[in-house]
Kinemage of the C-alpha trace (Angstrom):
@kinemage 1
@onewidth
@group {chain A} dominant
@subgroup {mainchain}
@vectorlist {calphas} color= white
{ca met a 1} P 39.525 53.661 23.722
{ca ala a 2} L 41.625 51.862 21.093
{ca leu a 3} L 43.402 49.969 23.875
{ca tyr a 4} L 40.120 49.184 25.615
{ca ile a 5} L 38.495 47.797 22.469
{ca thr a 6} L 41.597 45.711 21.767
{ca arg a 7} L 41.469 44.260 25.263
{ca tyr a 8} L 37.727 43.533 25.250
{ca thr a 9} L 37.147 42.240 21.725
{ca pro a 10} L 36.913 38.449 21.348
{ca ser a 11} L 39.080 36.303 19.057
{ca asn a 12} L 41.768 38.944 19.023
{ca ser a 13} L 45.444 38.120 18.584
{ca pro a 14} L 48.755 40.029 18.671
{ca thr a 15} L 48.934 39.769 14.885
{ca phe a 16} L 45.490 41.251 14.249
{ca ala a 17} L 45.965 43.875 16.985
{ca ser a 18} L 49.241 45.034 15.427
{ca arg a 19} L 47.429 45.576 12.129
{ca ala a 20} L 44.616 47.416 13.888
{ca phe a 21} L 46.966 49.897 15.560
{ca gly a 22} L 48.719 50.466 12.245
{ca tyr a 23} L 45.507 51.669 10.605
{ca ile a 24} L 44.166 53.438 13.701
{ca gly a 25} L 47.401 55.397 14.134
{ca leu a 26} L 47.640 56.267 10.454
{ca thr a 27} L 44.013 57.457 10.404
{ca leu a 28} L 44.682 59.665 13.401
{ca tyr a 29} L 47.523 61.338 11.527
{ca glu a 30} L 45.886 61.619 8.109
{ca ser a 31} L 42.691 63.089 9.546
{ca ile a 32} L 44.585 66.234 10.620
{ca val a 33} L 47.851 66.421 8.638
{ca glu a 34} L 46.424 68.776 5.997
{ca gly a 35} L 45.990 71.365 8.733
{ca tyr a 36} L 49.738 71.458 9.422
{ca pro a 37} L 51.724 72.701 6.392
{ca glu a 38} L 55.074 71.563 7.806
{ca tyr a 39} L 53.965 67.912 7.773
{ca asn a 40} L 53.462 65.577 4.815
{ca ser a 41} L 50.679 63.111 4.164
{ca met a 42} L 51.649 59.461 3.822
{ca lys a 43} L 49.676 59.353 0.568
{ca gly a 44} L 52.000 58.098 -2.143
{ca gln a 45} L 54.579 56.952 0.405
{ca leu a 46} L 52.978 53.730 1.643
{ca asn a 47} L 52.358 50.533 -0.294
{ca gly a 48} L 49.196 51.073 -2.349
{ca leu a 49} L 48.004 54.231 -0.610
{ca asp a 50} L 47.758 56.316 -3.771
{ca ser a 51} L 44.864 58.615 -2.932
{ca leu a 52} L 42.881 60.067 -0.035
{ca pro a 53} L 39.897 62.446 0.099
{ca ala a 54} L 40.915 65.960 -0.936
{ca phe a 55} L 41.059 68.841 1.510
{ca arg a 56} L 40.042 72.245 0.144
{ca asp a 57} L 42.239 74.969 1.623
{ca gln a 58} L 39.533 77.575 1.310
{ca glu a 59} L 37.198 75.665 3.647
{ca ser a 60} L 37.673 75.931 7.394
{ca leu a 61} L 37.831 72.736 9.449
{ca asp a 62} L 38.234 72.009 13.128
{ca trp a 63} L 40.977 69.406 13.265
{ca val a 64} L 40.045 68.002 16.659
{ca leu a 65} L 36.544 67.258 15.376
{ca ala a 66} L 37.999 65.650 12.236
{ca leu a 67} L 40.385 63.502 14.283
{ca asn a 68} L 37.604 62.528 16.690
{ca ala a 69} L 35.231 61.456 13.926
{ca gly a 70} L 37.970 59.576 12.095
{ca gln a 71} L 39.050 57.634 15.161
{ca ser a 72} L 35.504 56.597 15.993
{ca glu a 73} L 34.947 55.425 12.432
{ca ile a 74} L 38.185 53.465 11.982
{ca ile a 75} L 38.058 51.695 15.371
{ca lys a 76} L 34.521 50.479 14.707
{ca lys a 77} L 35.387 49.335 11.207
{ca ile a 78} L 38.671 47.599 12.003
{ca tyr a 79} L 37.111 45.960 15.058
{ca leu a 80} L 33.904 45.081 13.269
{ca gln a 81} L 33.583 41.992 15.452
{ca thr a 82} L 33.521 43.889 18.742
{ca ser a 83} L 30.331 43.894 20.810
{ca asp a 84} L 27.457 46.328 20.393
{ca glu a 85} L 28.179 47.473 23.934
{ca asn a 86} L 31.717 48.400 22.918
{ca lys a 87} L 30.468 50.248 19.841
{ca ile a 88} L 28.178 52.274 22.112
{ca lys a 89} L 31.226 53.176 24.235
{ca ile a 90} L 33.050 54.398 21.130
{ca asp a 91} L 30.028 56.467 20.058
{ca ser a 92} L 29.693 57.906 23.550
{ca leu a 93} L 33.321 59.048 23.619
{ca glu a 94} L 32.944 60.528 20.162
{ca lys a 95} L 29.883 62.491 21.297
{ca val a 96} L 31.594 63.853 24.424
{ca ile a 97} L 34.544 65.170 22.417
{ca his a 98} L 32.292 66.403 19.598
{ca asp a 99} L 30.067 68.371 21.964
{ca gln a 100} L 33.020 69.887 23.814
{ca phe a 101} L 34.871 71.138 20.725
{ca ser a 102} L 31.903 72.165 18.574
{ca glu a 103} L 30.284 74.393 21.169
{ca asn a 104} L 31.456 77.697 19.659
{ca leu a 105} L 31.611 76.664 15.992
{ca asp a 106} L 29.125 77.226 13.207
{ca asn a 107} L 27.199 74.202 11.969
{ca glu a 108} L 28.826 74.163 8.536
{ca thr a 109} L 32.346 73.949 9.999
{ca val a 110} L 31.252 71.196 12.346
{ca thr a 111} L 29.627 69.203 9.565
{ca arg a 112} L 32.611 69.614 7.213
{ca ser a 113} L 35.061 68.582 9.933
{ca val a 114} L 33.166 65.462 10.905
{ca ser a 115} L 32.594 64.483 7.283
{ca tyr a 116} L 36.245 64.928 6.431
{ca gly a 117} L 37.459 62.815 9.358
{ca lys a 118} L 35.052 60.019 8.510
{ca ala a 119} L 35.945 60.184 4.814
{ca ile a 120} L 39.643 59.743 5.646
{ca ala a 121} L 38.832 56.803 7.934
{ca asn a 122} L 36.662 55.142 5.305
{ca ala a 123} L 39.276 55.576 2.584
{ca ile a 124} L 41.970 54.053 4.789
{ca phe a 125} L 39.643 51.227 5.752
{ca glu a 126} L 38.907 50.421 2.104
{ca trp a 127} L 42.646 50.365 1.438
{ca ser a 128} L 43.148 48.086 4.450
{ca lys a 129} L 40.856 45.464 2.939
{ca thr a 130} L 43.469 44.689 0.295
{ca asp a 131} L 46.424 44.002 2.608
{ca gly a 132} L 45.773 40.298 3.265
{ca gly a 133} L 44.769 40.667 6.915
{ca his a 134} L 41.190 41.953 6.601
{ca arg a 135} L 38.986 40.254 9.229
{ca gly a 136} L 41.916 38.031 10.101
{ca tyr a 137} L 40.195 36.974 13.333
{ca leu a 138} L 37.957 34.711 11.216
{ca gln a 139} L 41.010 32.657 10.233
{ca asn a 140} L 43.192 32.602 13.330
{ca phe a 141} L 44.121 28.947 12.844
{ca asp a 142} L 44.532 27.141 9.525
{ca lys a 143} L 43.567 23.525 10.196
{ca ser a 144} L 44.514 22.493 6.677
{ca met a 145} L 48.114 23.604 6.978
{ca val a 146} L 50.631 20.795 6.521
{ca his a 147} L 53.395 21.182 9.083
{ca pro a 148} L 56.963 20.820 7.816
{ca glu a 149} L 58.467 17.632 9.218
{ca arg a 150} L 62.174 18.146 9.598
{ca pro a 151} L 64.664 18.031 12.485
{ca gly a 152} L 64.087 21.003 14.773
{ca ser a 153} L 60.675 21.911 13.369
{ca trp a 154} L 57.976 23.390 15.583
{ca lys a 155} L 55.531 21.019 17.261
{ca pro a 156} L 52.261 21.949 18.991
{ca pro a 157} L 53.046 22.226 22.715
{ca leu a 158} L 51.376 20.341 25.529
{ca phe a 159} L 51.946 23.266 27.904
{ca ala a 160} L 50.350 26.030 25.860
{ca gln a 161} L 48.603 29.404 25.999
{ca ser a 162} L 46.074 28.378 23.361
{ca phe a 163} L 43.508 25.608 23.102
{ca ser a 164} L 44.460 25.126 19.471
{ca his a 165} L 47.195 22.796 18.294
{ca his a 166} L 47.217 24.596 14.948
{ca pro a 167} L 49.607 27.546 14.536
{ca leu a 168} L 48.295 31.116 14.667
{ca his a 169} L 48.024 33.045 11.370
{ca pro a 170} L 50.493 31.001 9.297
{ca his a 171} L 49.894 33.235 6.261
{ca trp a 172} L 50.297 36.605 8.039
{ca gly a 173} L 53.790 37.065 6.625
{ca lys a 174} L 52.287 37.418 3.143
{ca asn a 175} L 50.419 40.576 4.166
{ca arg a 176} L 51.309 43.935 2.655
{ca thr a 177} L 53.674 46.028 4.740
{ca phe a 178} L 53.056 49.738 5.274
{ca ala a 179} L 56.571 50.871 4.323
{ca pro a 180} L 57.789 49.781 0.873
{ca ala a 181} L 61.302 49.300 2.256
{ca asn a 182} L 59.987 46.674 4.683
{ca thr a 183} L 58.583 44.500 1.920
{ca ser a 184} L 61.853 42.849 0.940
{ca leu a 185} L 64.151 42.914 3.947
{ca glu a 186} L 66.993 40.423 3.861
{ca glu a 187} L 66.074 37.336 5.864
{ca pro a 188} L 67.947 36.670 9.127
{ca lys a 189} L 70.167 33.646 9.750
{ca val a 190} L 69.351 30.680 11.990
{ca ile a 191} L 71.787 28.303 13.693
{ca pro a 192} L 71.910 24.888 11.987
{ca tyr a 193} L 70.141 22.076 13.837
{ca asp a 194} L 72.490 19.985 15.956
{ca thr a 195} L 71.623 18.020 19.110
{ca thr a 196} L 75.252 17.370 20.033
{ca pro a 197} L 76.013 18.731 23.525
{ca gly a 198} L 78.270 21.744 23.178
{ca ser a 199} L 77.124 22.620 19.645
{ca pro a 200} L 75.908 26.201 19.017
{ca tyr a 201} L 72.338 24.947 18.529
{ca tyr a 202} L 72.389 22.851 21.713
{ca lys a 203} L 73.836 25.737 23.730
{ca gln a 204} L 70.867 27.949 22.823
{ca phe a 205} L 68.464 25.610 24.587
{ca glu a 206} L 70.885 24.773 27.357
{ca ala a 207} L 70.979 28.493 28.199
{ca val a 208} L 67.190 28.499 28.574
{ca tyr a 209} L 67.336 25.400 30.775
{ca leu a 210} L 70.066 26.783 33.056
{ca lys a 211} L 68.319 30.148 33.424
{ca asp a 212} L 65.124 28.393 34.500
{ca leu a 213} L 67.040 26.647 37.309
{ca asp a 214} L 67.944 29.951 38.981
{ca leu a 215} L 65.135 32.345 38.042
{ca thr a 216} L 65.068 35.273 40.468
{ca gln a 217} L 61.866 36.871 41.692
{ca pro a 218} L 62.466 40.053 39.636
{ca glu a 219} L 62.946 37.883 36.544
{ca lys a 220} L 59.684 36.085 37.250
{ca glu a 221} L 58.008 39.476 37.618
{ca ala a 222} L 59.356 40.546 34.223
{ca ala a 223} L 58.197 37.274 32.661
{ca ile a 224} L 54.583 37.720 33.712
{ca trp a 225} L 54.499 41.512 33.178
{ca trp a 226} L 55.335 41.211 29.493
{ca gly a 227} L 53.118 38.193 28.833
{ca asp a 228} L 50.324 40.436 27.475
{ca asp a 229} L 48.093 37.482 26.685
{ca pro a 230} L 45.284 38.712 24.376
{ca asp a 231} L 42.711 37.001 26.594
{ca val a 232} L 43.545 39.268 29.540
{ca ser a 233} L 45.340 42.328 28.148
{ca phe a 234} L 45.585 44.754 25.242
{ca thr a 235} L 48.265 42.518 23.610
{ca pro a 236} L 51.981 43.303 23.042
{ca pro a 237} L 51.192 45.806 20.238
{ca gly a 238} L 48.788 47.537 22.599
{ca his a 239} L 51.542 47.757 25.189
{ca ser a 240} L 53.727 49.573 22.659
{ca tyr a 241} L 50.876 51.883 21.617
{ca tyr a 242} L 50.396 52.647 25.316
{ca phe a 243} L 54.059 53.701 25.482
{ca ala a 244} L 53.345 56.316 22.819
{ca thr a 245} L 50.703 57.785 25.126
{ca ile a 246} L 53.131 57.856 28.061
{ca ala a 247} L 55.754 59.645 25.972
{ca ala a 248} L 53.359 62.157 24.415
{ca glu a 249} L 51.802 63.046 27.756
{ca lys a 250} L 55.140 63.427 29.526
{ca asn a 251} L 56.392 65.703 26.752
{ca asn a 252} L 53.123 67.690 26.638
{ca glu a 253} L 53.122 66.976 22.911
{ca ser a 254} L 51.200 68.953 20.308
{ca leu a 255} L 48.241 67.430 18.486
{ca ile a 256} L 50.076 66.871 15.212
{ca ala a 257} L 53.264 65.555 16.839
{ca ser a 258} L 51.184 63.133 18.907
{ca ala a 259} L 49.361 61.993 15.784
{ca ala a 260} L 52.645 61.428 13.945
{ca leu a 261} L 53.965 59.416 16.901
{ca tyr a 262} L 50.909 57.131 16.957
{ca ala a 263} L 51.122 56.648 13.192
{ca lys a 264} L 54.813 55.752 13.336
{ca met a 265} L 54.292 53.446 16.300
{ca gly a 266} L 51.289 51.668 14.826
{ca met a 267} L 52.851 51.107 11.413
{ca ala a 268} L 56.273 50.074 12.748
{ca val a 269} L 54.778 47.463 15.056
{ca ala a 270} L 52.400 46.247 12.329
{ca asp a 271} L 55.279 45.792 9.871
{ca ala a 272} L 57.335 44.101 12.584
{ca phe a 273} L 54.639 41.460 13.027
{ca ile a 274} L 54.333 40.878 9.288
{ca lys a 275} L 58.059 40.289 8.862
{ca cys a 276} L 58.304 38.275 12.063
{ca trp a 277} L 55.474 35.974 10.981
{ca lys a 278} L 57.001 35.586 7.524
{ca trp a 279} L 60.218 34.306 9.080
{ca lys a 280} L 58.492 32.232 11.752
{ca tyr a 281} L 56.739 30.140 9.127
{ca gln a 282} L 59.659 30.159 6.736
{ca phe a 283} L 62.024 28.629 9.314
{ca phe a 284} L 59.308 26.886 11.434
{ca thr a 285} L 61.679 26.463 14.371
{ca glu a 286} L 61.017 24.585 17.575
{ca arg a 287} L 60.740 26.012 21.060
{ca pro a 288} L 62.553 24.953 24.234
{ca asn a 289} L 59.534 22.937 25.410
{ca thr a 290} L 60.184 20.347 22.714
{ca phe a 291} L 63.996 20.336 22.621
{ca ile a 292} L 64.827 20.408 26.335
{ca pro a 293} L 62.633 17.478 27.467
{ca lys a 294} L 64.002 15.354 24.622
{ca tyr a 295} L 67.702 16.141 24.892
{ca ile a 296} L 68.401 17.750 28.296
{ca asp a 297} L 65.768 17.014 30.976
{ca glu a 298} L 62.653 14.978 30.194
{ca glu a 299} L 60.730 16.474 33.132
{ca trp a 300} L 61.432 20.110 32.249
{ca glu a 301} L 58.600 22.581 31.721
{ca ser a 302} L 58.885 26.286 30.972
{ca phe a 303} L 57.925 28.939 33.521
{ca trp a 304} L 55.569 30.515 30.959
{ca pro a 305} L 53.344 28.511 28.569
{ca asp a 306} L 54.156 28.330 24.863
{ca pro a 307} L 52.245 30.494 22.381
{ca pro a 308} L 50.721 28.703 19.372
{ca phe a 309} L 53.296 29.475 16.682
{ca pro a 310} L 56.942 28.785 15.793
{ca ser a 311} L 59.819 30.367 17.652
{ca phe a 312} L 62.284 32.271 15.464
{ca pro a 313} L 62.483 35.229 15.721
{ca ser a 314} L 60.795 36.490 18.886
{ca gly a 315} L 57.629 38.484 18.255
{ca his a 316} L 57.948 40.227 21.615
{ca ala a 317} L 61.508 41.281 20.820
{ca ile a 318} L 60.915 42.484 17.276
{ca gln a 319} L 57.889 44.620 18.082
{ca ala a 320} L 59.453 46.013 21.287
{ca ala a 321} L 62.577 47.025 19.378
{ca ala a 322} L 60.456 48.636 16.667
{ca ala a 323} L 58.549 50.597 19.307
{ca ala a 324} L 61.723 51.701 21.112
{ca thr a 325} L 63.304 52.809 17.829
{ca val a 326} L 60.297 54.982 16.976
{ca leu a 327} L 60.311 56.542 20.438
{ca glu a 328} L 64.076 57.114 20.501
{ca asp a 329} L 63.910 58.791 17.110
{ca thr a 330} L 61.448 61.265 18.580
{ca tyr a 331} L 62.646 61.742 22.157
{ca gly a 332} L 66.253 60.525 22.266
{ca lys a 333} L 67.897 57.646 24.073
{ca asp a 334} L 67.468 58.967 27.625
{ca phe a 335} L 63.845 59.041 28.714
{ca val a 336} L 62.730 58.017 32.199
{ca phe a 337} L 59.209 56.643 32.366
{ca thr a 338} L 56.993 54.313 34.369
{ca asp a 339} L 54.967 51.499 32.846
{ca lys a 340} L 51.686 50.941 34.718
{ca ala a 341} L 50.030 48.784 32.052
{ca his a 342} L 49.145 46.008 34.505
{ca glu a 343} L 48.710 48.070 37.642
{ca asn a 344} L 46.332 46.427 40.159
{ca arg a 345} L 46.192 43.092 38.338
{ca glu a 346} L 45.664 40.195 40.690
{ca arg a 347} L 48.681 38.212 41.749
{ca asp a 348} L 49.580 35.204 39.593
{ca glu a 349} L 49.044 32.549 42.238
{ca phe a 350} L 50.058 29.699 39.938
{ca arg a 351} L 53.522 31.227 39.506
{ca asp a 352} L 53.612 32.813 42.984
{ca thr a 353} L 54.408 36.204 41.415
{ca asp a 354} L 52.948 39.722 41.585
{ca phe a 355} L 52.510 42.220 38.766
{ca val a 356} L 55.071 44.868 39.708
{ca ile a 357} L 55.039 48.299 38.020
{ca arg a 358} L 58.177 48.924 35.954
{ca thr a 359} L 60.310 52.075 35.695
{ca phe a 360} L 62.889 52.478 32.922
{ca asn a 361} L 65.655 54.946 32.105
{ca ser a 362} L 65.223 54.538 28.358
{ca phe a 363} L 62.909 53.041 25.776
{ca trp a 364} L 65.585 50.552 24.772
{ca glu a 365} L 65.854 49.341 28.360
{ca ala a 366} L 62.163 48.468 28.183
{ca ala a 367} L 62.624 46.721 24.838
{ca gln a 368} L 65.522 44.696 26.191
{ca glu a 369} L 63.490 43.609 29.217
{ca thr a 370} L 60.587 42.683 26.945
{ca ala a 371} L 62.876 40.372 24.982
{ca asp a 372} L 64.589 39.021 28.097
{ca ser a 373} L 61.221 38.251 29.664
{ca arg a 374} L 60.550 35.569 27.035
{ca phe a 375} L 63.951 34.021 27.824
{ca tyr a 376} L 63.074 34.068 31.534
{ca gly a 377} L 59.745 32.492 30.655
{ca gly a 378} L 61.532 29.648 28.901
{ca ile a 379} L 59.819 30.108 25.550
{ca his a 380} L 62.579 31.809 23.522
{ca thr a 381} L 66.285 31.190 23.033
{ca pro a 382} L 68.850 34.014 23.168
{ca leu a 383} L 69.111 33.939 19.357
{ca asp a 384} L 65.344 34.388 18.958
{ca asn a 385} L 65.596 37.570 21.010
{ca glu a 386} L 68.837 38.915 19.544
{ca val a 387} L 67.587 38.620 15.974
{ca gly a 388} L 64.165 39.986 16.942
{ca leu a 389} L 65.733 43.100 18.466
{ca asp a 390} L 68.029 43.653 15.490
{ca glu a 391} L 65.268 43.270 12.908
{ca gly a 392} L 62.838 45.465 14.843
{ca val a 393} L 65.326 48.334 14.669
{ca lys a 394} L 65.618 47.988 10.879
{ca ile a 395} L 61.857 47.851 10.394
{ca ala a 396} L 61.188 50.937 12.505
{ca his a 397} L 64.017 52.816 10.811
{ca asn a 398} L 62.193 52.365 7.513
{ca ile a 399} L 59.064 53.891 9.057
{ca asn a 400} L 60.991 56.773 10.630
{ca ser a 401} L 62.691 57.426 7.279
{ca leu a 402} L 59.452 58.164 5.465
{ca asn a 403} L 59.059 61.799 4.449
{ca trp a 404} L 57.148 63.033 7.493
{ca lys a 405} L 58.079 66.720 7.350
{ca lys a 406} L 58.664 69.220 4.565
């Protein structure tokens, strides 16, 4: 349901969706963690999350009912802008699960369980309002922003995914991270601007240009598979959240272990987007669609259209690496799985390419292809991807390193 609402809510963006999954995943975990003595709450471990509603040990709760009520509440609150029809779908799912798991319980236990789950969701939602991204969909594009004018700075593309020539969420990097250790990561290094053929900077864009000249069909398939445009999909963060479902189902995971996985995944990807957007607007770097036509081939156009924000580092790469690092920490480096996220999508006639289901031997293999897909698409340089992958690992490590178990 979280993926569905993300896909079918207007004015959504990868940035806002990453935040949503962070709070949805955390709520899932916190709504049941007190029922599992070997696990720790994130209260007191995350930036500003100092208190949550108390659980009284002497009172019995049904944790599935608490989780169910909490998820319904947090999805509707985070996605306040979703349609009434979608809110009815959420309520309907909540009722189905509620009726199934309350059938043999006394009314007091049912009421306490539902109340507790909703109280956790409401407390987390109130905390979320202070992070800088609350109702961020109302301010997707800042028309008043003055663009830095310097050699190699980002310019609004002519061949673009978005109607807007203003950059997406330029202030997102100021948002509060979940993990304290992710607040002040050391900034990555960029290559100095230099249009001289053969220079390190020039070679970055030349690599994109040369790859575009010999794109194979499998590379085109990867490029469109990982596009995850918010207008037609559940966004890149949703794709990572979907991977958590694949892993949990394949491993026949317990309720609490599944909840911990979703919380780690959601928060790691959310922090990855915050740091990525901080650096994107700090460095404000150009994309191949401005450099290549000016210095290499004036008629060149990327295989995939540019997104409406600066280039360095790659958002796809950083969030994919964060997701893979969370999953590897839980299930190890070797894990065969099949990604059916875009199964049965209509062929991309404009690019003469089908959506082909992907199978991977590891989570990192999927992360690497996610990053590579933006290189194949002609919208990211190798450095954008390399730094994105490296930083995503660091960010997720700080989430994994929280005190999850006693």
